[in-house]
N, C-alpha and C positions, 0 to 999 in steps of 0.2 A: 496444910499447904495449899491444897486445891481450893478450900473455902476462901482463903485470903486473895486468891486470884479471881474469884467469881465476879466481884463488882467491876473491876477494870475490864474483864472480858465482856461483860454485858454492855458496858458503856461503849467499848470499841465496836461491838456488834451493832448497837443502835446507830453509832456514827457512820459506819460503813453502809448500813441499810438506808440511812437518811440521804447519804450522798447518791446512792443508786436511785432512790426514789425521786430526788430532785432532778437527776439527769434524765430519768424516764418520764417525769411528769409532763413536760411540754409535748412529748410524743403522744401521751394519753389524751392530753387536751385537744390535740389536733384531730383526734377521732370523734370527740364528743362536743366540741365547740366550733362554731362556724369560723372559717378563716378570717372573715372581715372583723369579727369580734377580737380575735387574737391580734390582728394587725392594729386595731384600735387600742388595745392594751399596750402594745409596743410603742405606739405613738405617745401615749400618756407617759410611759416610762421615760422616753427621750425628753419630753417636755419638763418632766420633774428631775432631769439631770441624773437619770439612772440608766445609762445606755447598756450596762451589762445585763439588766433585766430584759431590755428589748432584744438584745442579742440572743438570750436564752429562749425567749418566746418565738423568735423568727426562725431559728435554725431548723426545727422540724418541718415547718412550712416550706422553707427554701429547699430542703432536701427532697421534699415531695413534689417539687416542680412548680410551686406557686410563684408566678413572675413578679408580683408586687413585693412579696416577701424576699425574693432574691435581690430585687433592686434595693429595697430598704436595708437589707443586711449588708449588701455591698457598700452602701453609703456609710453605714456605721463603721465597717472595717476600714474603709478608705480614710475616714477622718481620724482614726486612731492608729493607723498603720505605722509601724516602726521598722519594717523590714521589707525587702523585695518580695519575699514569699507572701506577705500579707497583701501587698499590692496585686500580686498575681492572682490571689484568691478573690479579691474584689473584682478584678477584671473578668475572671471566669464566671462569677455570679452574674455580672452584667451581661456577658455574652449569652448566658443561658436565658436570662430574662428577655433580652432582645430577640433571641431565637423563638421564645414563646409568645412573641407579638406585643411586647410592651414598648411603646415609643419612648417613654421617659428614660428607659434603660439605654436606648441608643444615644440619647443626648448625654447621659452621664458617662457613657463610654467615650464619647468625644472629649469630655472634660477630663477624664482620667488620663487619656492619651496625651492631650496637648495642653491641659491646664486651662484656666480662664485666660481670655485674650489679654495680652500685655505686650511688653516691648519686644518679645521674640516674634518678629513679624513672619518668619518662616513657618513657625507653628500656627500663627494666626491664619495664614493663607490656606494651609492644609485643613485647619478646623473649619474655616468659613465654607469650604467646598462641601464638607460633610453636613454642616448645619443648614446649608441651602436646601438640601434634599429633605431634611426633617421639617424645615419651615414650609416647603411646598406641600407637605402632608398635613399641614394645619397646626404644627407645634409653634405657638407664638413665643414660648420661652426660647426655643431655638432661634427664632427670628430675631429676638432681642439680643441674644448672644452673638449672632452673626453681625449685627450692627456694631457691637463692641469691637469685633475683630476688624471690620472694615473702617473703623474710625481712624486707624493709622494710615497715613498716606503711603508709607512703605509697603503696607499690606496690600493696598489697592493696586499698587504697581506690580505686585507679584501675582495677581489674579488676572488672567487674560480677559475675562468677561465680567469685570466688576460692575460696569454700568448696567449690563443686563441682569446681573444678580440683584442689584439694588432695586431696579425698577420692577422686577418680578416679585420680590418680597414686599414691595410697597403695595402691590395689588392684594396680596394675602393679608397684610396689616389693615388695609382699608376695609376688607371684608369682615375682619374680626372686630374692628371698631373700638379697641381699647384706647381711651384718651391718652394715657401715659405713653403707650407705644406709638400712637400716631404722632405725638409731639417729638418723641425721640427719633423716629424715622425721618420726619420732615427736616429736623435740624441736621441729622447726619448726612442726608442726601444733599442738602444745601451746602454744607461744608465741603462735600465731595466736589460740587460744581465750582465752589470758590477755589479749591486747590488745583483745579485743572489748569494746566499751563496756558497762559494767555498767548494769542497768536501774534506773529510778526510779519507773516506773508499772507497773500490771498488764499493759498492752498491750506495753510495752517488755520486760517479763519474758517474755511469750510469744514475742516476736521473738528475744529473747536465747537462750531455750531451743532454739528451732528452729535457730539458727545454731551454737550451741556443742555441742549433743549429738552431732551426727555427727562433729564434729572430735575430741571426746574419745574417741568409739568407735574411730576410726581410729588415734589416737595410742596408745591402750591396746593395740590389736592389734600395731602396729608395734614398740612398746617391749618388749612381752612376747616377740615373735619375735626381736628383737635380743638380749635377754638369753638366750633359749634357744639362740642361735647364737654364744654366746661373747663378748658385749659386756656385762659386768656393770655398766658405767656406767649402763645403762638402768634399773637398779633404783631409783636415786635419783629419776629422772624419773617412774617408776611411783608412787613414794611421793608425789610432788607431785600426781599425779592423785588419789590417795587422800585427800590433805589438802584440796585446793582444789575438786575437781570430783566428789566422791563422789555427790552427788545427781544428777549427769548420767550416771552409769553405768547400764547396763541391769541386768537381774536374772539374767543367765546365770552359769554357773559361773566364767567368766573374770573377770567384774566382781566377783563375790563374793570371789574370791581377792585382787583388788586392794584391796577394802575391808577385808579381814581384818587388814591390817597398817597401822600408822601410818607416817608418813614416816620417823621415826627407825628403826623396825624394818626398813623397806626399805633404808635406808642400811646398817644392820647386816647385811642379807642380802648386799649388795655387798661389804662388808668381809670377810664370812665366806669369800667365794670369792677373796679376795686383791686386790680393786680398790683401788689405791693411794689415790686421792682420798677414797674412803669411809673407809679406815683412818685417814687424816689428819684427816678431819672428826670421827670418833669420838674420836680422841686430843685434838683441840682442845676438844671439848665436855667431856671429862673434866678437862682442865687448867683450863678455865673454872670448872667446879663446885668443884674443889679450891681454886682461887684465891679463891672467894667464901665459903669455910668457915673460920672461925677455929679450929674444933675438929676439923679434919681429922686423922686419925691416920696413923701411919707407913705402914700397909698400904695405905690409900687413896692416899696420896701416891706411894708407890713404884709402885703399879699404874698410876697416871696417867702417871708418867714412863716406864714400860716401854712403854706404848702410844705415847707420843711417840717413843721410840727405834725402835719398830717402824716407825713412819711414816718416820723418817729412813733406816733400813736398807733400806727397800723403794723408796726414791726412784729414779726412772728416771735413766739416765746423762745424759740431756739436762737434768735438773733442776738447779736452782741449787746452787752449792757453798757458799753462805753458811750452809747448815745446819751445815757442818763446824765453824765457829768456836764454835758453842754446844753441840756434841755432848757435850763433857765438863763442861758447866756443872752437871750434876746428880750428886749423890752420894746413893745410896739411904740412907734413914735406918734405923737399927736399932730393932727393936721392943723390945729389952731395955734399951737405953741411954736416957739422958735425951732428952727431946723438944726438939731444937734448932728454932728458927724455920725454916719452909720458906724456901728461897732464892727468894723471890717475884720478885726482879729477873731471875733466870734463867728462871723460868717465863714471865714477861712477855716476855722476849726470844724464847723459842721460839714463844709465841703470835703475836708480830709476824711471825716468819719464816713460820709456817704459815698466817697469816691469808689469804694470797692464795687458798687453796683455797676459801674461801667464795664467791669470785666464780664458781665452777663449779657451785654448787648451783642447782637449778631455781628 
């Protein structure tokens, strides 16, 4: 009888021993392998969609007080949390990591408490105040997230010093120099100036000028810096400043350069350096003018069509394919032959296809 139970007992013993060994192995690794190596293994496990392995590797480091492991483990738990207890565990880990001096844990703690900035403007306002402090310490991810919070007009109305917050974070972003963030901040601050209520009395005019002038100044600096760092989309927004807020610009050389061109000329500047949206905008404007002229000649018509084709040829790979169905709808007209009526239905179809670009204008 004893012999018949020997094999199952051995198998059970090995199974129990294996479980114990697996549970203790990461703690042993923590003693003999550098923490950075273990965290790297955990990152690879997450990238290969094996988060349970990352959790297994990070737990001993987190228990030992490694702030990066605490932060990363909290993120894993947060994304897979199914109960309030798991959320509390993630928050505790983030608190510990933040207490151990990890700035990213402080940012994640804000996200855990308030979520990403969305239509809940009360949460947005509270989050933006916490994100402002992190941005002031040099965390540009926090700065970007703060811009997302203050994108909503209702959020800005609930923050007493929203103008000061935006102008202060603008200086931090200018110092960091990220082209994407420069463009984002410039656009956000310009939108803030646009959303400021227009004055109806002399007193309101003075209050309006005091609120808008610093915003326009920072937006101008951010957008020119973004354009100078390879983001030509900024030129069109610079054109919007020239068109709408010329009177709020200072008298320095930078402001004079902004005033020197109209909005259309700034769009042309963007198109000249190959910015796709600007090229399409100019093509659409040309087609619109041709469409409104009964006496348009063949040269004008063909030039407008070539601009439209340039827009189509340059479209990004992620762009819509519906352009393709109208690509061959245009036949250039001969200057020597008789003047056939322009194919207005084809022009109209292209205008309808490219029309979405207008939603991108400042």
